[in-house]
VOGU-3710 file (C-alpha; in Angstrom, 3 decimals, decimal comma):
1> mddaleaeer> -28,659/20,011/9,601  -27,552/22,308/12,438  -28,907/25,726/12,981  -25,744/27,542/11,724  -25,740/25,542/8,438  -29,488/26,110/7,941  -29,019/29,902/8,424  -26,106/29,917/5,996  -28,215/28,094/3,354  -31,049/30,578/3,782
11> rfgkilirlk> -28,566/33,512/3,423  -27,259/31,872/0,270  -30,758/31,616/-1,073  -31,271/35,343/-0,451  -28,101/35,990/-2,522  -29,566/33,928/-5,419  -32,707/35,996/-5,229  -30,936/39,331/-4,940  -28,808/38,500/-7,940  -31,894/37,408/-9,782
21> laspkqvkec> -30,447/33,944/-10,403  -33,457/32,308/-8,919  -37,005/33,228/-7,754  -38,161/33,158/-4,207  -40,477/30,332/-4,997  -37,632/28,201/-6,502  -35,431/28,821/-3,481  -38,160/27,974/-0,999  -38,869/24,800/-2,935  -35,272/23,608/-2,987
31> ltlqqrvegn> -34,817/24,547/0,849  -37,903/22,381/1,636  -36,441/19,556/-0,447  -33,145/19,842/1,270  -34,861/19,547/4,662  -36,769/16,555/3,543  -33,602/14,823/2,291  -31,887/15,577/5,660  -34,815/14,259/7,598  -34,818/10,918/5,614
41> arrqgegkgp> -31,207/10,602/6,246  -31,576/11,197/9,990  -34,453/8,568/10,081  -32,199/6,004/8,425  -29,394/6,706/10,889  -27,099/7,994/8,274  -25,225/11,256/7,908  -21,763/10,148/9,114  -19,756/10,406/5,747  -19,854/11,651/2,270
51> lplptagtpl> -23,144/11,791/0,510  -22,791/11,645/-3,246  -24,420/14,365/-5,297  -27,763/12,897/-6,393  -27,682/11,672/-9,933  -30,073/13,132/-12,511  -33,352/11,306/-12,632  -33,193/9,859/-9,149  -35,448/11,377/-6,534  -33,408/13,105/-3,804
61> akqgscqrpp> -35,502/11,564/-1,047  -34,656/8,042/-2,352  -30,880/8,131/-2,701  -29,049/5,243/-1,499  -26,803/4,901/1,546  -25,807/8,342/2,873  -22,301/8,853/4,165  -22,371/12,718/4,471  -24,785/15,612/5,041  -27,455/16,267/2,468
71> prlgeimiqk> -26,612/18,152/-0,651  -26,146/21,954/-0,558  -28,784/24,296/-1,817  -26,762/25,087/-4,931  -26,456/21,497/-5,842  -30,164/20,937/-5,542  -30,846/24,102/-7,582  -28,630/22,855/-10,372  -30,207/19,440/-10,434  -33,729/20,954/-10,575
81> gyltfagler> -32,598/22,983/-13,517  -33,200/26,272/-11,692  -29,424/27,366/-11,638  -26,536/27,055/-13,982  -22,922/26,243/-12,923  -21,905/29,799/-13,953  -24,701/31,208/-11,903  -23,656/29,117/-8,885  -20,081/30,413/-9,375  -21,298/34,041/-9,337
91> airarqaaed> -23,459/33,497/-6,210  -20,524/31,857/-4,389  -18,281/34,811/-5,050  -20,929/37,135/-3,738  -21,195/35,045/-0,675  -17,537/34,966/-0,096  -17,472/38,776/-0,299  -20,158/39,044/2,352  -19,254/36,273/4,801  -17,217/36,258/8,085
101> aptraiakpa> -18,787/39,238/9,933  -21,582/41,892/9,861  -19,299/44,216/8,000  -16,375/43,206/5,855  -13,205/45,061/5,127  -12,579/45,041/1,304  -8,933/44,758/0,376  -7,355/47,826/-1,170  -3,840/48,638/-2,511  -1,145/49,202/0,017
111> gvpaiaiddg> -1,466/52,754/1,777  -5,155/53,058/0,989  -7,628/52,447/3,865  -10,024/49,411/3,626  -13,681/50,115/3,124  -16,316/48,476/5,385  -19,458/47,174/3,725  -22,524/46,461/5,802  -24,005/43,038/5,497  -27,261/44,431/4,364
121> apaevfeaag> -25,778/46,123/1,336  -27,119/44,835/-2,073  -25,031/41,976/-3,526  -23,801/43,872/-6,392  -22,089/46,277/-4,011  -19,925/43,497/-2,650  -19,037/42,370/-6,142  -18,081/45,894/-7,134  -16,102/46,536/-3,847  -13,810/43,543/-4,723
131> dprrvfgkyv> -12,397/45,621/-7,481  -10,070/48,322/-6,026  -10,617/50,528/-9,135  -14,292/50,796/-8,174  -13,788/51,990/-4,638  -13,534/55,799/-4,482  -13,135/57,007/-0,892  -16,218/55,828/1,043  -18,113/55,137/-2,224  -18,378/51,983/-4,227
141> lvreigrggm> -18,837/52,806/-7,921  -21,360/50,184/-8,940  -22,164/51,078/-12,421  -21,727/54,054/-14,791  -25,093/55,651/-15,608  -24,003/58,540/-17,749  -21,106/60,439/-19,360  -20,867/64,009/-20,592  -18,312/66,665/-21,445  -17,407/67,409/-17,772
151> gavfqawdss> -17,155/63,834/-16,533  -19,000/60,598/-15,710  -21,787/59,773/-13,357  -22,081/56,524/-11,385  -24,644/54,835/-9,300  -22,704/54,298/-6,062  -23,064/52,896/-2,632  -22,307/55,194/0,293  -20,617/52,794/2,779  -20,926/55,216/5,678
161> lhrwvavkll> -24,610/56,050/5,416  -25,705/52,773/3,705  -27,536/54,169/0,808  -27,449/54,636/-2,967  -26,099/57,897/-4,268  -25,223/59,371/-7,739  -21,480/60,243/-7,866  -20,339/62,641/-10,522  -16,554/62,485/-11,157  -14,894/65,376/-13,068
171> sdagasevve> -12,886/64,170/-15,949  -10,323/66,884/-16,202  -9,297/68,208/-12,783  -6,495/70,180/-14,229  -8,610/72,791/-16,025  -9,378/75,517/-13,509  -12,456/76,864/-15,328  -13,895/73,384/-15,442  -13,269/72,790/-11,778  -14,771/76,192/-10,941
181> rfmreartva> -17,830/75,417/-13,012  -18,118/72,043/-11,216  -17,777/73,430/-7,809  -20,324/76,113/-8,649  -22,824/73,460/-9,482  -22,266/71,855/-6,139  -22,709/75,131/-4,306  -25,783/76,044/-6,396  -27,651/72,870/-5,834  -26,686/72,811/-2,130
191> slahpniapv> -28,439/76,134/-1,772  -31,684/74,830/-3,235  -33,691/72,726/-0,799  -36,767/71,785/-2,873  -38,696/68,495/-3,273  -38,223/68,554/-7,061  -34,543/69,418/-6,976  -32,106/66,486/-6,327  -30,038/67,409/-3,233  -26,292/67,391/-2,906
201> ydvgehggkh> -24,968/65,131/-0,184  -21,202/65,537/-0,493  -18,560/67,392/-2,603  -14,831/67,301/-2,471  -11,669/65,819/-3,938  -10,217/62,322/-3,589  -7,168/60,910/-5,200  -6,847/64,058/-7,373  -10,437/63,835/-8,693  -13,113/66,227/-7,805
211> ylamqfidgk> -16,417/64,572/-7,125  -20,126/65,525/-6,290  -22,394/63,052/-4,593  -26,105/63,639/-4,998  -29,460/61,799/-4,420  -29,778/58,756/-6,726  -33,080/58,881/-8,522  -34,353/55,542/-9,724  -36,140/56,438/-12,844  -35,726/57,868/-16,360
221> tlgtdritae> -34,934/61,002/-18,108  -38,052/63,039/-19,172  -38,952/62,206/-22,728  -37,654/58,640/-22,661  -41,288/57,399/-22,806  -44,184/59,022/-24,570  -46,751/60,340/-22,149  -50,187/61,953/-22,363  -50,574/65,758/-22,732  -52,128/65,818/-19,289
231> eavrilrdva> -49,079/63,963/-17,775  -46,773/66,350/-19,608  -48,403/69,365/-18,283  -48,469/67,960/-14,769  -44,778/67,245/-14,816  -43,958/70,584/-16,296  -46,073/72,300/-13,538  -43,886/70,644/-10,920  -40,762/71,455/-12,731  -41,806/75,137/-13,208
241> lavdfahqkg> -42,340/75,414/-9,520  -38,882/74,040/-8,772  -37,396/76,477/-11,273  -39,298/79,381/-9,849  -37,896/78,390/-6,388  -34,378/78,630/-7,876  -35,178/81,962/-9,468  -36,318/83,257/-6,031  -32,914/82,271/-4,772  -31,332/84,266/-7,539
251> ivhrdlkpdn> -30,356/81,180/-9,653  -31,063/80,819/-13,418  -30,607/77,236/-14,705  -29,802/78,135/-18,388  -29,912/74,537/-19,641  -33,493/73,171/-19,050  -34,316/70,259/-21,296  -35,781/66,709/-21,135  -32,403/65,132/-20,421  -31,958/67,363/-17,416
261> ilvdrdgkpf> -35,194/66,413/-15,796  -35,445/63,008/-14,076  -38,699/61,291/-13,272  -38,789/58,603/-10,650  -40,886/55,403/-10,606  -43,749/57,357/-8,893  -43,872/60,030/-11,617  -42,142/62,709/-9,488  -39,782/64,971/-11,506  -36,489/66,233/-10,499
271> vtdfglaksl> -34,441/69,154/-11,962  -30,761/68,210/-12,337  -27,534/69,389/-13,872  -27,086/72,904/-12,713  -23,588/72,932/-14,270  -24,530/75,983/-16,408  -26,517/77,752/-13,689  -25,698/81,387/-12,986  -26,300/83,428/-9,958  -28,096/86,702/-10,695
281> svdsritvhg> -26,300/88,453/-7,872  -22,696/87,857/-9,011  -20,806/88,443/-12,310  -19,509/85,080/-13,471  -15,902/85,025/-14,439  -16,451/81,771/-16,410  -18,986/82,930/-18,960  -17,676/85,282/-21,687  -20,133/87,709/-23,282  -20,924/86,512/-26,795
291> svigtpayms> -20,888/82,881/-25,859  -23,896/80,771/-26,554  -24,796/79,029/-23,243  -27,166/76,069/-23,304  -28,369/73,352/-25,711  -29,389/74,867/-29,035  -32,766/73,155/-29,505  -34,105/74,310/-26,201  -32,381/77,699/-25,606  -34,003/81,081/-25,742
301> peqargdlrk> -33,371/83,610/-28,497  -31,403/85,803/-26,050  -29,163/82,762/-25,247  -28,722/82,038/-28,980  -27,554/85,576/-29,474  -25,066/85,306/-26,657  -26,592/88,396/-24,947  -25,780/87,688/-21,308  -27,384/90,927/-20,129  -30,780/89,709/-21,216
311> igpksdvysl> -30,495/86,135/-20,007  -32,580/85,714/-16,963  -35,571/83,820/-15,445  -37,653/84,281/-18,632  -34,976/82,436/-20,481  -35,689/79,463/-18,450  -39,412/79,975/-19,066  -38,715/79,624/-22,737  -36,774/76,439/-22,217  -39,602/74,934/-20,163
321> gatlyelltg> -41,832/75,798/-23,135  -39,459/74,069/-25,497  -39,380/71,073/-23,133  -43,175/70,853/-23,129  -43,126/71,068/-27,023  -41,082/67,964/-27,088  -43,348/66,144/-24,649  -46,397/67,038/-26,756  -44,850/66,222/-30,160  -42,093/63,752/-29,467
331> rppfrgaspl> -39,321/66,005/-31,010  -37,681/69,288/-30,116  -39,114/72,539/-31,530  -36,073/73,155/-33,736  -33,787/70,708/-35,407  -31,042/71,854/-37,856  -28,349/69,987/-39,776  -25,818/71,449/-37,312  -25,947/73,247/-34,043  -25,384/76,506/-35,854
341> etvaavlerd> -28,448/75,953/-37,957  -30,481/75,097/-34,916  -29,338/78,394/-33,339  -30,329/80,272/-36,393  -33,757/78,594/-36,357  -34,261/79,517/-32,723  -33,460/83,223/-33,574  -35,722/83,586/-36,567  -38,249/80,807/-37,114  -41,575/80,173/-35,468
351> pvrpssrvae> -41,935/76,722/-34,044  -44,417/74,549/-35,942  -47,598/74,342/-33,870  -47,719/71,123/-31,886  -51,174/70,365/-33,191  -49,780/70,385/-36,633  -47,433/67,486/-35,714  -49,806/65,784/-33,315  -53,423/66,520/-34,095  -54,684/65,318/-30,639
361> tppdaeaicl> -52,781/68,083/-28,907  -55,182/69,909/-26,490  -55,482/73,527/-27,695  -54,850/74,953/-24,191  -51,638/72,744/-23,797  -50,505/74,066/-27,166  -51,302/77,657/-26,067  -49,288/77,285/-22,852  -46,359/75,851/-24,781  -46,306/78,581/-27,456
371> kamekdplsr> -46,695/81,481/-24,935  -43,671/80,175/-23,014  -41,712/80,101/-26,282  -42,543/83,674/-27,430  -39,363/85,200/-29,125  -39,839/88,392/-27,202  -39,310/87,808/-23,318  -42,025/90,497/-22,686  -44,603/88,332/-24,359  -43,781/85,205/-22,356
381> yasarelaed> -45,096/84,358/-18,879  -43,814/86,818/-16,413  -42,313/83,977/-14,255  -41,969/80,251/-14,033  -44,663/80,338/-11,332  -47,136/82,079/-13,680  -46,411/79,324/-16,148  -47,076/76,711/-13,420  -50,280/78,432/-12,481  -51,454/78,208/-16,136
391> cdrflrgepv> -50,672/74,542/-16,061  -52,790/74,193/-13,000  -55,654/75,813/-14,809  -55,360/73,320/-17,661  -55,274/70,358/-15,315  -58,455/71,644/-13,562  -60,207/72,124/-16,852  -60,373/75,846/-16,581  -59,534/78,392/-19,311  -55,824/79,154/-19,464
401> sagaaprsrr> -54,352/82,829/-19,579  -52,288/81,858/-22,649  -55,392/81,419/-24,680  -56,067/85,162/-24,888  -52,488/86,217/-25,210  -51,662/87,803/-28,665  -48,825/86,218/-30,692  -45,946/88,654/-31,095  -45,244/89,663/-34,732  -41,943/88,300/-35,941
411> rrrgrhgsla> -39,638/89,216/-38,769  -38,380/86,232/-40,685  -35,007/86,184/-42,385  -33,572/83,614/-44,721  -31,118/81,072/-43,380  -28,038/83,075/-44,489  -29,321/86,266/-42,808  -30,067/84,348/-39,628  -26,557/82,913/-39,534  -25,064/86,336/-40,156
421> lalaaggslv> -27,050/87,817/-37,411  -26,138/85,008/-34,862  -22,411/85,390/-35,713  -22,409/89,172/-35,595  -24,288/89,334/-32,293  -22,031/86,675/-30,683  -18,727/87,603/-32,131  -17,357/84,001/-31,995  -20,098/81,425/-31,436  -19,092/79,214/-28,723
431> lllaagiwla> -21,541/76,311/-28,076  -21,370/74,847/-24,670  -23,482/71,782/-25,358  -24,338/70,738/-21,787  -24,787/66,945/-21,009  -27,552/65,748/-18,683  -26,268/63,906/-15,475  -28,586/60,427/-14,247  -28,701/59,013/-15,134  -31,173/58,484/-17,781
441> argsspgagp> -28,455/58,331/-18,950  -30,041/58,213/-21,471  -27,320/57,972/-19,377  -26,241/60,779/-17,547  -28,596/62,081/-14,863  -28,225/61,151/-11,062  -30,136/58,133/-11,979  -30,392/57,396/-15,638  -28,399/54,700/-17,499  -28,024/53,907/-21,188
451> dgrpavg> -31,664/52,861/-21,350  -32,771/56,097/-19,896  -32,761/55,055/-16,167  -31,253/57,790/-13,651  -29,209/58,631/-11,743  -28,314/61,283/-9,998  -29,937/63,816/-8,773
//
């Protein structure tokens, strides 16, 4: 076997491994067997014509008279039972997409420039790039990882910088307010350079669609898996510091919840989906007074009332507390039969203590959670950083400041009174139920897919 053919077979073996059609051990075994057959043929002075595919049950090294080069790697893999014909066909298609040159131009419709894919790109990129519908500018949309009210998020390959990204495509580019909110998200995140906030790489319009490209986070949305109280507090501390950084830049998130926090494989959290974020220094033309902004189960009472003048950094502190509540108990603090009932509960009911739901909840973790979720903003932590500092005390085994904080007195109303209050305060109750981006996913963050894997940052 000449050097060129041997190199080609090894490349094909890498494709099989990359596509998870065979293990490295199986590929190595079959390549060794191929060389052995080729060596036997050479010693017998054969190799001038066709060599029949070895029949089942006959050792390859003992095949009869050879009239062509030894069998190809795929043939050997099939005979050994390591590969199916369907798998071989899939691998051949991937090889055809990658062959001919270090980079390959993927055919596009007339009038649309071709896209060059580096030979080192993952095999699934070549497969996706073969479908013109999945090529979006310089990005190859490999798989959808989330979908929400504003659009869809894809795990994509940046053909220019040779890296994975999360691309968010706006579904309705014709609605000016939606486009403005989308672009505001891009500008907001671009201004926040923090290790726990997924950065924006690119924003623009292509083929009539607005898009946003962000860091792809290979992980899951927070809350996908149950974690210990200590791990929950550690993650919340890091998230609170990122949120405090945004607050220092004049940005309030307004939709913090487990689905908008991605955790990578190393346990590092990222705050995502700033689609509802608001700058404290400007008057938003998008948000109308009396609208309820956020996700009901995690929003603060002032958000539930639609009182925009009182929504600020402490509103995010409340949402962080509600997020911690779900991490400690496995469920959100309030859950109604409808979004309106959930909003009413946020306004008037005390959350059930986490320890009443999960007896093993550490008292200090519960104290941190409940202080952050005080109905009265003045009774909450003064800032997200103060919340993070209390989390640090808990992690060090020191007494937390929340332990000595008095619980505010609350008036309770019946369900109908609560609904009336909510409607009266807000005028018309407009629920903007924001969707998380990666992936997850449970499918919509810069990295999360249907199984909770993310996406995007």
